[in-house]
N, C-alpha and C positions, 0 to 999 in steps of 0.2 A: 687503687690505680697502679697499674703495672707499666714501667717504662719500656717502650718498644726497643727491641734490639735490631729492628728492621730499618731504622732511620738511615738516611743517605748522607746527612750533613752534620750530624751531632753525635757525640758519644757521651755516656754518663757512667761514672763510677764513683764509689765512695771508699775512701781510705783514711783511717785515723780520724773519723768524724768530719772529714772534709768531702763535700760533693764536688767532683771535678766535671764541669760541663765544658766540653772541648769542641770548638769549631773545627770541622773536618771536611773541608772542601779545598784542600791545598792547591789543586790544579787550577782553580779559579780565584786564587788568593783570598779565599773565604768571602767572596762577594755574595751579598744577600739578595735573595729573591723571595717570592711568596712562600714557597715550601720550606725554605731555610728558616724563615721567620716563624713559621708554624712549628717546626721542630724545636726551635729555641724556646718558644712559649710553653710548649709541652714539657720540656726539660725543667724549666724553672718552676712550673706548677708542680711537677713531681717532687722536686727538691723541697718545696715548701712543706710537704706532708711526709717527707722521708725522715723518720725518727732516728735513723742511723747517722744523719748529717746535721751538724750545727752551723757550719760555715760553708759558703759556696765559693769556688774558684772558677772563674771564666778564663779559659786559655785557648790556644789554637795550635793545630798542626800546620806545618809548612813554613815558608819564609815570611808570610804576611799574617798579622793578626786578623785584619779584615780590610779589604779595599773599599768597603762601603757597598753601595748598590751595584748590582750586576747590570752593567750598561746595556748589554744586549736585551736583558729583561726590561730595562727602563725604556729602551727604544720600542719594544713591542707594545708597551703600555700606552704609547702615544696614539695608538689606534683605538684606545678605549674611550668610552664616554666619560664625562665628568663624574657621574655617579660611580662608575667602575673604578676610576682613579681614586676617588675619595675612599672607597672601601679598602683599596690596597694601602693607601696612606694611613688609614685608621689601624690597619693590621700592624704596621710598623710602629705606630705611636703606642699601641697597646703593649708591645714588647718592651719599649723603653720605659714606659710607665710602670710595667710589671717589675722590672729590675730595680728601678728607683724606689718603689714602694715595697719591695720584697721584705717579708718579716725577718729574713736571715741576712746577715752581713754578706755582701758580695765583693770579692777581691778580683780585679782584673790582673792577669799575669801576661804582659804584653812583650812578646819576644820577636816581633816583626812590625812592619809598618802598619799604622792604624790611620786610615785615610777616610775622610768624609764620614759616612755612617759608622765606620770603624772607630774614628775618634769620638763619635757620639756614644758608642758602647763604653768606651773608657770613661767618658764624662758621667754616665749614669751609675756606674759602680761606686761602691762606698770607698774603696781604696783602689788605686791603680799603681802597679809597679811595672816599670819598663826597662828594657836593656838600652844601653847608650846608642846602639845603632838604629833603634826604631825612629821612624819619622811620623809626625802627626800633621794633620792639616784638614781644614774644611774647604775643600777645593770645588765645591758645587758651583760657585759663581764663574769659574773658569770654563764650565761647559754649558753655561746658560741655564743652570738649575739654581735652586736655593737651598740653604741648610735649614729648612723650616722647623722640623721637629727637634733636632739636636739643639737648635738655638734656645729653645725654652729652658732646657736643662743647663746649657753652658752659661747663660745669663745668671742663673742662680748660683752657679759654681764659682765663676770668676768675675762677675760684674760686667757692666756695660762697656767700660773702657777697653778691657782686654778682649771681650767678645767682639767688639767692632773691629779691632785690629786683626783678629784671626778670621772672622767670617767675611769681612769685606775685601781683604787682600787675597784670600784663598791660597796663601803661600804655605809651603811645607816648613815645619820647624823641627828641630832636634828634640830628643827626649829631655835634655837638660833645659831647653827653652820651655817645653811643655810643663816641666816642673816649676819653672820660674813664674809662669802664667797662672799656675794652680790647676792645670788640667789633670796632672797626675801627682801622686804623692812622693814617689821615690824612683831614683834611677839605680838599678842594680846590674852589676856585670853579668854577662851571659852565664858564666859558670856558677853564679851565686843566686840567681833570681829564684830558682825553684826553692832553695833552702830559705831564702828571705821571706818568700810568700808563705811557705809552710810554717816557719817560725811565728810569723804574724798570726796566722790562722790558729795555731796551737795556743798562743798567748790568749787570744780572744776566747777560745774554747775552754781553756783551763781556769782562767781568772774571772771571766764575766758571766753573768746570768744571761741566758738566751732571751728570757722574757724582758729583761731590762733593756737589752740592746734593741729588741723589736720595738718597744715603746719609745725609746729614745729616737730611733729612726723615724717613727711615725710623727713624733713631735717636730723634728727638724723639718720634715716635709710640709707639715700643716701650719706651723707658726709663721712661716715666711709669707703666708697668704693673709695674715690677720693684722689688724691694727693693734696698738699697744695694749689697750684695755682688754680687747677680745683675746689676745695672745696670753695675757697674764691670767685671765679667767680660765682659759683652757689649761694652762700650766698648773694652776691650783687644783683643778679637777683631776688631772692626770696624777698629780702628786698624791692626792687623797686616795684615788683608786689603787695606785701601786702599793700603798702601804698595806693593803689587804691581800696582796698576792702571796702565793706560797714561796716564791723566790725571795721576796723581801723579808718575810718572816724567818725563812731559813738563814738568809745572809746576816741579818741583824742578830739573830739568836746565836749563830756560830761565832760571830765576832765577840759578843759579850761573854760567851762561855769559853772563848779562846780555843775553839775547835777548828781544825782545818776544813775549809770549804771544798767540796767536790761538786763541780758543776757538770 
C-alpha cells in the first residue's frame, strides 16, 4: 500500500520511527468532512503496516487542532435521507474506532483548540499532550446536535460523572481543566510540546515491545466489555499466548542473560 501524496487534508511522514499524521486544513480550522475522514482513515491504515514506524503522532497545522465537524458540510447533510446520514455517521465512527483500536500507540500533539469532534480525536488517542492555550469542549448541544460517537469513548475514558458535566454543558474548558477531567494526559508549554511528545514516543520505541503494547491496548479495549469471570479467562488466555511470542522470548532471555534489549 502506497500513501498518496495527492491528499488535500492530511500529510504523512516518518522520522525516527515515528509516523506523523498531520491534519492540514488550517484555513477551515481542520474541520472534518467526509473526504477528510477518508484521508485520515487511509493514513492510519497505512501507518499500521508501515514497518518504518513504531509510534504514531497525530498533530495539526494551523491555529486549531480541529474544530470538529465542518458545519457547512453538516448543513448540507440535512437534505440527506436517514440512510445517507447513517452512512456518513458510520464513516466517522469507523475513524474513531480505528484510532482507538489501532495496534500502534497513538499520541495526540494538540497545539490549538480541540472542539467537539476535535476533542473526540483527543479522547480516542492513547496519549494526549496539549499546550496551555488550547481549549476543549463538546459543544454539540449548543447547536442542536449531539456528541453521539465521541460520547462512547469519553465515558470509557473519564466515567459518567465527568462525561455528563462536559457533554450536557457544552462549555469550553482549558487544557489544565481537560487534564483534571482525564481528557488529556499532560499540559506542555508551546516551546516544549514537540520535544515532550518526541521524548515520550522515543521512550516507548526504545524501551517497549511493539507486540506487547499492541496486545495490552487490545486487552484494555476488550476487558471493559466483559464480566469479571469472562475478563479473567480472556486475560489468562492472552497471558498464555503472549509467552510464546518472539518478543517475550527475546525480552525474558535478554533480561536473564543481562543483555541490552534493542526493540
